[in-house]
N, C-alpha and C positions, 0 to 999 in steps of 0.2 A: 617770611618777613614777618614780626611782630610790632605791632602798634604799644606805645606805652601803657596804656591801662589794660593790656590784653594779657590773657596768661596762655601756653602754651597748647592748652586743650581747645581754647579757642579759635587759635590759629589752625589747627589741626581740622576743625568744623567746616569753617570758612573757606578751607583750601579744599574740602572735599574728601580728605583722606581718612576721616572717621565718618564711616557709614553705619555704623553698628545701630543707631536710632532711626534709620529710614531717611527720607525727604521730609522736610519741616520747610515750615513758611516764617521766615524773618520777619520781625516787627517792624523792619525799615522798608518793606514793602508797601507801596503806598496804595489808597482806594484807587487812584487814577488808572495804575500799572493793573491791577486787578479788574478794574471795570474794562479797561483795554482789553485784556486777555479774554475776557467774560463774552465781549463783544465780537472779537474775531473769532472766538468759537462757536458763535451762534451764527455770524456769517458764514462761516464754514458749512455750519448744519443746513443752512437755508441753499447754499450753493449746490450742496449735495442731492437735497430735495428738489429743487429747481432742474438739476442736470437729470435726475430719475424721472421726473414728470416729461421732460423734453423726449427722453430716452423711449418712455411710453408710449408717446403719442406718435413718434418716426415708428415704433414695431407696429403700432395700430393701422397708420398710413400705408405701410409697406403691407401688411396683409390685405388691406383694400386693394392695394395696386396689383397683387398677387392674384387676387381674384378678377380684377379687370382685364389683366393679361390672358388667363385663362379663357375667359369669355371671349376675347380677341383674336385668340388661336381658333375658337372653336367657329367664330364666325367668317375666318379667314379659309377655314378648311371648307364650310358650306360654300362660300362664294367661289372658292376653286373649281369645286363639283359641280355648280351651276354654269361657270364659264367652260366647264368640260362639255355637261350636256348643249349648251348653246352652240357650241363649235358642230358638235354631232346633229344638230338641227339644221344648221347652215349647210354643212355638207349634204343632208338630205335633200333639203330645197334644191340645192345647186344641181343635184343629181335627176332630181324631177325637173327642173329648168329646161336641162339638157335634154331629159328625155321627150318634153313637151314639143321642143324645138324640133327634134327626129321626126315626131309623128306630124306636125304641122308641115313639115318640110315633103314627109312621105305624102300625107294628104294633097298638098299641091301638086306633088308629081303624078300621083294616081287621078286627080283632077284634069290634070294636061292631056294626061294618055287618054282620057275617056273621051275629052272634049274631041281630039283628034280622031279617036275610034270614031265619032259619030258622023 
């Protein structure tokens, strides 16, 4: 479609069919449109920078949490070893109590036998 004061070459450029000259900015583009495009671009750059900063912060937190998890695992292993040692000590104490009860019972029996022997 051609306008009354427009030549065929102008129509081809407007329709995008003549691309030999490359991209050009038309004089009909207003300052407001350029300002809006620049603002949108600046906003996109700021958003990307913010996302990158948040990603870096999360990676740092993840690294710190990884260290905490490792130390917690080491602590859990130490506690498990202590539990095993405590269980072994408790078994040994039970054996000692049982042995002492048997010794006391034997001592009482031998005391009674000696008393009767007198």
